N, C-alpha and C positions, 0 to 999 in steps of 0.2 A: 644564560646558557653556558657561557664560558666557564663560570665558577662550577657549574654542575659537571662539566667535562673534566675540570681539574680535580674535583673531588673523586670522580670515578677513577681517574688515573692514579690518584694516591691509594685508593682502595685496591686497585689491581696490583700495584707495587707491594702493598702490605700483605695481601694474600699470597702473592708469589714468593715473598720472603718466608712466610710461614710454611708454604709448600716445600720449599727447599729444606727447611729444618725437618719436617715430618718425613720427607723422602730419605734424608740422611739417617734419621733415627730408625727408619724401617730397614735400611741396609745394615746398620750396626746390629740391630736385633736379630737379623737373619744370620749374621756371622756367629753371634753369641749362641743362637739357638742350635746351630750345627755342633758347636763345641760342647754345649750342655747335653745334647742327645748322645754324643759319644761317651761322655762321663756316665750318663744314666745307664747305658748298655753294659758298662763295666761294673756298676755298683750292684745291680740286682742279683747276680750270681752269688756274691759274698753273703748278702742277707739271706738268701735261700739256703746256703750251706749251713749257716749258724742255726736257722730255724729247723732244718731237717735233723740236725744233730740233737737238739733239745727234744724234738718229737720222738726220736728213736730211743733216747734214754727213758723218757716217761712211758713209752709204750712197752718197753722190754723189762723195766724194773717197776713193778706195781707197788703202790704204797709209798713212793718217794714223796716226802714232804719238804717244802721249801718256803721260807717266809715271803719270798717275792711272788709266789704262786697262789697263796691262800686268799680265798674270797673274804671280803670284809663288808661290814655295814658301811655304806657310802655316806659319809657326813661332809667330807671336803673333797672336791675334785680339782685336779691340776690340769690345765689346758696349755699345751705348747702350741701356740698359734704361729703359723708360718705365712708371711705375706711379703710385701716388697718394701724397699726403702724409698722407692720413687713411684710417682703416679704415671699418668699417660699410658695405662695398660687396660683400658676399658673397665669392665666390672671385676677385674681380677682381685683387687684388695677388698672391695665391698662384699663380694661373695663369701670370703673367708670369715669376715667379721659377722655377717648376718647368720652364717651357719652356726657359729659358736653361740651367739645369743639365742638362737632357736633351740639349741640343745640344753640350755641351762634349766635348772629346776629351782623353784623358790625354797625348797626344803634343804638344798645342798649348798654349802659354802663353796666359793670359787677362788682359786689362785691361778694367775696367768704368768706364763713365760712367753712374752711376745718376741718374735723374731721378725725384724723389719719395722721401719719407722711408721708405716701406715697403720699397722695393727697395734703398735705401741701407743700411738697418739689416740687411736680409737678407744682403747680400754682405759688409758690414763684419764682421758677427758670424762669418762663415765664412772670414775672413782672405783675401779676394780682393784683387787689386791694383786699388785704386780710384784712377783718375786725378784726377777731380774730380767732386764731387756737385753737383746742382742741386736745391735744396729750395724749396718755397713757390711753384712755378710750375705745378704739375700741373693745377689747375683753370682757370687763365686764362693760358695760354702766349702769348707774343708772338713775332713774327718775329725780333726782336733776340735773344731767347733761343736760337732755332734757329741764328742766325748765330754766336753765341758757341760753342755746342756743336759746330757744324760746323767752326769755326776750330781748335778743339782737336784734333778728330779728324783733320782734313786735315794739320795740322802733324805729328802722330804718324806718319801714313801716308807723307808726303813724306820724313821723316827716316829711314824704314825701321824705326821702333820697333814698328810693327804692320804686318801683311801683308794684312789685310782688315778692313773695317768693317761691322758688322751693327747694325741697329736693331731692337729688340724692343718691340712695342707691341700694343695691342688695337684691332683694326679694328672700326669701328661698322657693323653690318649693319642692325639695326633696334633698336627700344626693348628688345626682349626677346632679341636675338641679338648677342653680341659675341665676336669671334674673335681670340684671341692669336696673333700671327704674327711670323716673323723675316724681315727683308728684308736682303739683302746689298747694301750701298751701293757699296762698292768692293772689288775690281773687280766691275763689274755686268754681268751678261749682258743685263739689260733694256735697257741703252743700245744694244746691238747689234741689237735687234729691228728689223725693217723697219717704218717708218711706213706707214700706210695709203695715203697719197698722197705721191709723191716728185716734186719738180720736176725736170725734165730737167737732166742734168749740164751740158749746154752753156749753160744759162741761169743756173747757180749761180755766183756770184762771192763771194769772201770778202775782206774788208778787216780787217786787213792780210793775215793768212794763216789757213787753217783751224786750225792749231795754236794760234794766239793767240786765235782765237774760242773754241776749246775751253778755253783757260786761264780764260776768263771764264764759260763756260756750265757746265762740270762742277762747280765750287764752288757755282754757283747751283742745280744739280740736287741736290747733297747738302743744301744749306740748305733747299730747298723740300720735299725728301722728309722731312727731320727735322721741319720745321714741320708738314707734313701728318700725320706720326705723332703729334706732340704734340696736334694738334687732334682726330684720330681717338680718341686715348686719353682726352682730356678729355671728349669726347662719350660714350664708352663708360663712363667712370667715373660720370658723372651718371646714365646709364641703369641701370648696375648698382646704384648706390646707391638709385635710385628703386624698383627692383624689390625690393631687400633691405628697405627701409623699409616698403614696401607689405606684404610678407610678414610682417614683424615686427608691423605694426599688426594684421593679420588674426589672427596668433597670439595677440596680447594680447587681442583681442576674444573669442576662443574661451576663453582662460583666465578672463577676467572672467565670462563666461556660466557656466562650470563652477563658479567660486567662488561666484557668486550663487546657483546651484542648491544648492550645499552649504550656504551660509548659510541659505537658506530652510528646508532640511531640518532643520538644527540648531535653527533658531528654532521650527519646528513641534514638534520633539522636546522642546524646553524648555517650550513651552506645554502640551504633553500631560502632561509630568512634573508641572508645577505644578498642573494640573487633577486629576491622580491624587492628589497630595499633599493637596489641599483635600478631595477626596472621602474619602480615607482618614482625614483628621482629623475630618471630620464624622461618619463612621461610628464613630469611636472615642469621640465625645462622647455617642452614643446610650446 
């Protein structure tokens, strides 16, 4: 019985140590989540301004053609997959990887730009064609990261090595709701949607030409969309990790309560046995 109590005590100490770690990680994720949400709120307006300007040009100048907007026969797809460099975030990483695999077609070749160690390892271990990986940026991405990723993707697209570009990331809806999604960057139907307000064609002038303005705006659209995806993913990662660590802490507390109850029962049994042995010994001496 004594060994059993010692074993229970060791388990209680072990689970308590784990609980301290999960509680600390939950607090850290909570702080990082607040910072990420602030960055996210500042990012979305920039993306929307760029998109609105592209839409206005295309809606007011009919017949504008641009190599980045033309539909192609899809023979090779490029996926920019955004996940985490770390685990302990519930199903956050697995959801992204499963979403990509579910979107693949046997008739279309695939190239991957993985962002985050967990998605890089997933596709590397399955022998996918990895163009270039980006590690160590998932929690604190910068716009320069997005520009570098966009530059690689656009270069492949303009050379005809890929026929479409998709970014796969987790959209942040709330602290408890995160939605993995796929956005087709190029060619993009979103660009051709009519903006809510259109300036009259007669008042719109472009310097030097609409095509050259698009040369500048479309890469900016790709960069800002990728940056937005990185920020959305970073925010979702912290939210997912906070929830996972909160759940782990609650589970640890429940385990400790059960172990303490078991320990107390074992202790009571040991005391009862000792009393029984004393009584039996006293009876034997009579």
